[in-house]
Structures are given as structure tokens and as C-alpha cells.
N, C-alpha and C positions, 0 to 999 in steps of 0.2 A: 669360871664364869666370865671373868673379865676378858680372858683370851678370846672366848666365843663372841663377846660384844665387839671387841676390836676387829675381829675377822669379818663380822657382819658389816661393820662400818666401812671396812676396806673394800669389800665386795660392792657395796652401794656406791662408793666413790668411783670405782672402776666402771660400774655400769653407767654412771652419769657422764664419765669421760668418754665412753664409747658411743653415747647417743648421737645419732646422725641428725644434725639440725640444719643441714644444707637445704632441705626442702620444707622446713617449717619456720614460719615468721611469727613471733609473739609480739602482739601490739597491745599496749595498755593505754587507754584513753578515758577521758571524762565520759560519763553516761549521757546518752542522747546528744552526742557531739559529732555526728557523722551521718551521711546518707549510707545506711548499712548495705545497700545494694552494691556500693563501691568496693566492699570487701571482697566479694566473689569476683567482681569484674577485675580487680587488681590481679587476682590469681591467674586469670585468663591472659591479661595484658602482659604480665611478667613472663609467662612462658612464651608468648609471641616474641617478646623483646630478646629474651636470653636463651630460649630453647630448653629451659629448665623448669620443672614443675615446682610449685610452692603452695603450701597450705597455711592459711592464717589462723592462728589461735588468738581470738580477740577477747579481751577482758576490759572491765570498766572500773573506775574509782570515783569517789564522791568528793574527796578533799586531797589536796597536794600532799599533805604530810603522810597519808596512808601509802600513796605511791612511793614517796621518798623513803619511808621506813623499810618497805619491801626490798628496795634496791640497796640502800646503804647498810641496813642491818642483816637483811635476809639474803643479800647477794643474788636476788632473783635475776634470771637471765632473759629479761624482756629485751627485745630487739629495738623497739620504737616506743617511746612514751611522750606524753604531751604535758609537761609542767608549765606553770605560770612563770612570769618574768623573775620574780624574786627567788623562786625555787631553782630556776636556771642558774642564778647567781650562786646559790648555795651549792649546787651540784658542781659548778666550776671550781668553787673554792675547795671543795672536798675531793677534787679529782675523780669525779664519778661519770664523766662524759668522754666520749670518744670523738675525735675530729671528723667532720664530714669530708668525704672524698668524692669529688664530682666527676667520676669516670663512669660514663654510662654507655661506652661503646658507640654503637650506631644510633642509640636512642637519644633524642633531643634533651638538652638540659633545660628543665623548666624552672629551676630555682630562681633564675633572674626575673621571673614574673612577680616576685615579691616587691611590693611598692618601695621605692627609695625611701619614703618617709618612715616606713616600718624598719628598714635596715638602719636608718639613722638612729631610731629609737633603741634598737638592739645594741648599737654602739655605746649607749648610755648604761648598759647592763655592766655591773662591776664584775669583770672576768678574772680578777686577781692575776693579771699578767697575760690573760688570754682574751681574744676578741670573740664575743658571743656569737657573731655571725659565722665564725669558723666551726662552731659546735652546735648551732641550732638554726632552725628555719621557722619563721613565724607562721602560725596557722590561723588564729582568730584574734581579734582585738576589740576593744570597746571602751566605754567611759563609765564612771560612777555618777549618778544623778538622782533625781526625784521622780518617781511615778506618782501622779496625783489625779484625783477625781475632780474635774472642774465644776461638778454640780455642788460640791461642798467647799472646795478650796479656791480661794481668790487667785486668779492667774498672775496678777501683778505681784503678789506676795512671793510667788515662787521664783522671782528673779534673784532672791537672796536666801541663803541658808537660814536666815533668821525666821523664816516662815515656820520652822520647827518649834520656835519658842512661843508661838501664838497659843494661848490657853484655850482658844475656841476649838482647837483640834486635839485637845487632851483625850487620850485613850483611843485615838484613831491613827496613831503614827506607828509605823513598823520600821525597824532599823535592820539593815543587813548585819548578820552576825559574822563580820569579817573585819577584825580589828585593823589590819594593815590597809585595807581599802579605805575604811572610814577615816583612819588617822591621816593618811596622805591627802585625801580629799579636803579635810578640814584644815590641815596645816597649810596647804596652798591658799585656801580661802581666807584664813585668819592673818595671812601675811600679804594680802593683796596690795595694800597701800605701799609697803616696802618694796614689793616686786615691781610695781608700776613706776615707783620712783627710782628704780635702779640700785636701790640700797641692798637688795638681796638677789641672788641668782637662783632661778627655779630648779636647775639641775642639782645644784649644791643643797638647796633646801630640802629636797625630797630624801636626802641621806640623813637628815638631822633628826636624831632621837635624843637630843640633850634633855636634861631634867626640865629646863625652862620650856622647851617646845612641848614636851609630853604634858606638862602641867597646863599649858595654854589650851591644848586640845581637850584635856580632861575637864577642865573648868567649863568649856563651851558645852561639852556633852552633858555635864551635870545641870547646866542651865535649862535644859528641856527634858531631863531624864524622866520626870513625872508624867510627861505626856506620852511616853513610849509604852505601847501596850504589849510589845513583844520584840525579841531579837531573833531574827529568822535566818536560816541557812538556805531554805528553798521554798517555804510555803507562802512567802509574802505576796508573790505574784497571784497565787490562787485567791488569797484573801481580798486582794484588790479587785479581782474580777467578780467577787461575790458581794462587794460593797461593805465588807466587814472592816476595812481600813480605808482611810482617805489619802494617806500619803505613805510612801515606802522608799527609803533610801536604798537604791538598788543598782544593779548593772543594766546597761543598755539592752543587752540581749534578752534579759528577763522582761524588760519594759516592752520590747517589741512583741514578745509572746503574749504578755498580758493585754496589750492594746488590741491585738488581733483576736484573742479569745473573747474579750469584753465586747468587741464589735459584733460578734456572732449573736449576742443576746441583747443587742441594742444599747449597750452601755458605752459611754465615751471615757477613755483614760488618755492621759497625756504624759509626756516625759520631757523633763527640762534639765539643764545644767545651770545652776545659779551663776550669776555674773561674776561672783568673786572667784570662781574657778573650781577645779575638782581634780580627780585622779583618772588616769588612763591605765588600762591593764592589757597585757599581751600574753597569749599562750603560744608555745612553739614545740615543734617536733625535735626530739634529740635522740641520740643513740647512747644508751647507758654503758658504763664500763664493762658490765658482765654480759653484754650481748653476745650471741653466738652466730647469728646470720647477718653479718654486716652488709653483704651485697644486696640481699632482698630488702634490708632496712632502708638503704639509700635509694633504691628503686621506689619503695613505697612513698618516701617523702617526696621524691621527684614526681610521682603519679599524682600526689595530692596538690601539687603546685600547677597542674594543668588547669587553665581557666574554666573549661567546662565542668571540671570536678569541683572547683572552688565554688561555682554557682550552685551546683547541686547541694553541696554541703551548707551553703547559706540558706537555700531554700528550705531545707529540712530542719535546720537548727534555729533559724532566726538571728544567728550571730553573724558577724561581718568577717569575711576572709581578709587575710593580709595580702591577697593577690590583687594587683592593680592592672592597668592597661586598658586599651580601647574596648575589648570584648566585654570586660566587666562593666565599664562605664555605660556602654550602649545598653546592656541588659538592665542596669539599675536606674536608668533614666526614665522618668515618667512625667511628662509636661502637664498632663491633666491633673495629677494628684499633688505634685510638690511645687513650691515656689523656688526660684533660682537661688543658689547659695554658692559661696566660694569653696570649692573642694579641690583647688589647685594643689594643695599641699600633698594630696594623695594621688591624683590622676594626672598632674602636670599642669602647665600654664594655660592650656586650652580649656581647662575645667574651672575657670574662674567665675563662671556663672552657669551652673548646671542644675537641672531639676532632679535631685536625688533625695532619698529619704534622710532627713537631718538627724534622726535617731541613729541611723547606721553610720552616716558620714556627717558629723557635725561641721559647721562652717569653720573656716580657717581661724577666725577671731576666737571662737570657743576653744578649739584645740590648743591654741597658743596660751590659753589660761589654765591648762591642765598639766599635771606633772605625773611622773612615772613612779611606781612602787619599787622599793628595794628591800633587800634582806638585811635590815638594820636592827640592832639591839632587840631581838625577839622577846627577851625576858622582861625588859622595861615596858614594852607595849602590852604584853600579856598581863602584867601586874596592873597597869592602868585600866585595861579592858575589864578585868575582874572587879576592880573597885567600882567602875561605872555601873556595871551590870548587877553587882552583888545584891543591892537592896531594892532593885527596880521591879521585881516580879509583882504583878498585880493580878486582880481577878481576871482581867482580860487576857493576860498571858496564859492562864490555865485553861480558859475557855477556848483560846486559839489552839493550844496543844491538843485539847480533847477533840476539837473539830478536825484537826489534821489527822490524828490517829484514826478517828472514825471514818474519814474519807479515803484512807489508804486503799481499801478494797475497790472502792468505786474508781479511784484514780488509775489502778491497774487496768480496769476494764476500759476506761475512757481514753487511756493513752493511745491505743491503737486507733480508736475512732478519730481522735484529734490529729494523729499522724496522717490519716487518710484525708481528713478535711484540709490540712495544711497543704498537702500535696496538690489537691484540687484548686485551692486558692491561688497558689503560686503558678499552677499551670494556666489558670485564667489570665494571670498577669502576663505570662509569656506570650499567650495567644494575642493579647491586645497589642503587643509590640510587633 
């Protein structure tokens, strides 16, 4: 019996080795994180550029760790994946990434369209002897801040994270269930005086998971724990648009989505980054160690760096592309809707007073008060997170869970309606330009 099993395993291995992957590209990305029309368009473009056909097998994930486990433990042969900054660090540390080779023949190299600001941030990624820019290309980025309803929350209070401590808002606060994002944001904020005085360095601080720093953030979270009605991974923005929550510590991309959706039903929501500072996050394309179609993978990343494709991905997702340049700036400028801000850090010195969406492109002063997340002492942060959340479940938490579960069917139906509505909304914006 054992001989039969060994023989079967050997046959399967040989079959796997003989599989022709030269015309198949496996892409693993976050859900709802691309203009899906670009997938088929890439297949056509790739054949035009190389004379070779390719078919994309496209799959999605919801959390970084799911993706990482499939590659690290399962040795899945995905050709392109899109991890977050701290996971890129972990993959570099564990030797799970292949270097990018920028040889595209007669096809232009679009990778240099990534904004210098983003490349500088990727230089801060701990590569364990490797430069992250040699192994990854930034895709989207954003900030961590507060979505709030100005009908209930005082705007002046939102200038500080201490707004979360106001008992007036008890039971109306949602927190993003993302311990690393929350920890980094609050660690920066709680060290603001030392940072401004030059006593601490922001880059060094973001790597700090000492017992003292973990306790500092934990105590701060505990100071308003009773006000938190739920710790959410994705449903917070929905609850904000329904008026079931008044504040949500969340990502800027979710904030833009919530603001747009709320506007459709006559509700006003806003997004702010408190003055003490916060966290920035970055997602990037990488080629995993077990990839089989390296050529198509590199062309796919190059294709995503074309300005017109970056704009389409932003239009569809509400998140902000890492691609800079005049074409992006011109498309994102709207003098009728936005006040001038300093976005020169992203678009260059000529953009020191431009009318762009401050949720998508915060002003220079705000960005300079934000730090980057890193793959530091996961165990210590998880234990802290567990302690903070452990006794915080309230009636509101269970109500919210019930509402989310009850709305799943409706959400599936509405997803396509909202997608069409978003396409029309951004189409109107482009026509105005």
C-alpha cells in the first residue's frame, strides 16, 4: 500500500513539474482592489508587446496573513501578489521574494512613474540586507485616521485622538481591528512632544515594540475601551453610512468610500488625521519565490504602473495609487471642490499649492506627522491587542455583528449597483475636467 502511495505522489510531482505555465499568470490580490476590466486588457496588451499569449488566473484574499501562509507554508506558485509594507518586510526576511528585473524589450519601463516619495518610504522597509525597491513596486497607499459624523461629533475635538475619550460618544465608536495600524498610529501620537522636540526620531520610533511603548499604547486604548461598540475588519464604513456609529478609526480609502456612499443618501461624513499624528500604510506588487511565470509577472507590474491604468484603479477602488506625475496631478485637480494644499512631497515642488482631495493626498504637514508600520514583535502586539479587546464586547457589538450578517445577502446584490454608480460618478468628474 505504501509503495502505491509513493508512486502516486511521484506521478503527481512529475505532472506538476511538467505543467506549462509560460502562458498562465497567477495573480493574488486584495478583494475589490483593481479595475477588473484591466485583467482582460492586460492579456491583450501582453501579447501585443511580446507576441506571446497569456491567461490570467485571478484570485483574492482578505487579510495579509492568509496570502502569506499559502506562499510560505503551501508553496503556492502565485506569480504576482500584493502584500502590505510589514508583510513585504517579513517576506524579505524569510527569503520569499524574487528580485525585479526591468527588462521589457521594446516596451517602455513604467516603474519609474512611482512617486519618489513612495520610493523613499520603501527605503524605510527593513529588508534584512535587501532594498525593498529591488523586490517590490508600490501599488496603493494611504493613512489611518478618523471617519466622523459632524452632525454628532464636534469637529474641533477631532483635532486630537482624545476625542475618543469623550463619554458623550460612548457606544458610537468603532475601531479598526488591525492591531499594527492602531499601535503605530497611537505610538506616533503619544510621542508627539518628544518627536517635535527632536528627542526621538520617527523612523526609529515606528520599530519600537518595547514593553514600555506597548504599555503606553495599551493604557491609552483602555482609557476609552468602554466607549468602543465594536472592533471591525470591514463593516465599519457601512455602519457609518447608516448612522449606527459616529466615529470610526479607519483607513483613508474606506473613509473616501464611506463619504461617497453617505453623500448618495444625503448624509455628510468627514475624515481627519488628528494633529498628534498617525500611521501611513503601503501595499506593493511582489513576485513570490515559487512563481513560475516571471516574465509575465514583471510585465503585469509594469502595466499597472501606466498612469492611465493607475487612474482607473483609483476610480474603481477609492484608494490612492503610488503613481505620481503630471498626468495624475492634472486628473486629480479640482479647483471647484477642494482648497489648495501643499502636495509637493508627492507631485514635486510645482505642487506646493494644488486643489486635490486631502483625504487621498494629505498636505505635507500632515504627512510629516505620520509614521510607517513595520514587522515588529508580532507576539507582543497580539497579546496587547487581545487584552484590550478581551472584555470589551458589549450589547452593541452583538447588534452590529447581527446587522452585518443579516446584510450580507443585500451587500452582494448592492455591490454591483454601487460599482456601476461609482463608475458613473467618476465619469462625471472626468467630463468636468
